[in-house]
N, C-alpha and C positions, 0 to 999 in steps of 0.2 A: 260263099259270097254273102248270102243272106245272113248268115251268122255273123260275119264281120260287120255288116250293117247294123245288126241288132246290138252288137257289143259297142259300136261307135255311139249308137244312140243312147245306149246305158251309160256311156262314160259321159256323154254331153248331158244327160239328165243329172247325173252325179255331180257334175261340175256347177250346174244351175242351181241344184239343191244346196251345194256348199256355199255358193255366191249368196242364195237368198237366207241360209243360216246366218253367214257373216253379217248381211244387211239388217236382219232382225236382231241379231247380237248387239249390233252397234245401235240400232234404234231403240233398243231397250235400255242400253246403257245411257243413251241421251235422255230418254224418258226419266231414268231413275234420278239421273243428276239434276234434271229440271224440278222434279218432285222434292228432292232435297233442298234445292234453292228455294222453292215456294214455301216449303215448311219452316226454313230459316227466316224468310221474311214474314210469314205468318207469326211466327214466336216473337220476332223483332216488334211488330206492330201491336201484338197483345201486350208486350212488356211497356210499349210507349202509352198504350191506352190505359192501362194500370197506373202508370206514373201520372198521366194527366186527370185520371179519376181521383187520385189521391190529392193533386194540386187544388181540382175543383173543391174537394171536400173541404180542405184547409181555408180555401178564399170563402167559401159559404160560411164556415165557422167565424172567420174573421169578420165578416159582413153581419152575420148574426149578433156579434158582440158589439159592433159599432152601432147597430140599430137600437140594441138594449141600452147601451151607454147614452145614446141620443134621447131615447124616451125618458130616461131617468133625469138626465139634464133639463129636460122640458118640464118634467113633473116638479123639479126643484125650482126652476125659474118661476113656473106658476104660482107657486106657493109663495115665493119671495114677492110675486107682484101683488098677490092677494094680502099678504102682510102688510106691504106698503100703502095699499088702497085702504085698509082697515085704520092703519096708524094715521093716514091723512084724514079719514072721516071723523076719527076720534079728536084729532087736532082741530078740525073745523068745528066740531060740537064744542069742544072746550072754548074756542074763540068766539063762538056765538053766546055761550054762557056768559063769558067774561064780558062781551059787549052789552049783554042784557043787564048785567050787574052794574056796569059803568053807567048805563043810561039810567037806570033806577036811582043810583048816587047821585047823579047830575040832577035828576028831578027832585030828589029829597033836598038838596042844596038849594034850588030854586024855590022851594016852598018856604 
């Protein structure tokens, strides 16, 4: 009678152990699947990050080029304005000299 009880307990423990093994195995498979999914998402996000990094670098290059062109354009415009101012000053000086000469000529005629 005692032996039968022990054997029943042993069978019960074996079933519980088998059930626990099945649960653990199932849980492990779920965790492995989740880990694989997370790794896939991580790789995808790393690829996206690398793509965005490349895009940002390209945009930075374009911006640097635009800034350099704009600075060059401003320098050319500044030089053109300086040349125009110089030409106007020279023209004004020539006009003043001509005015002085005409005034002297007028004075000489009046004498």
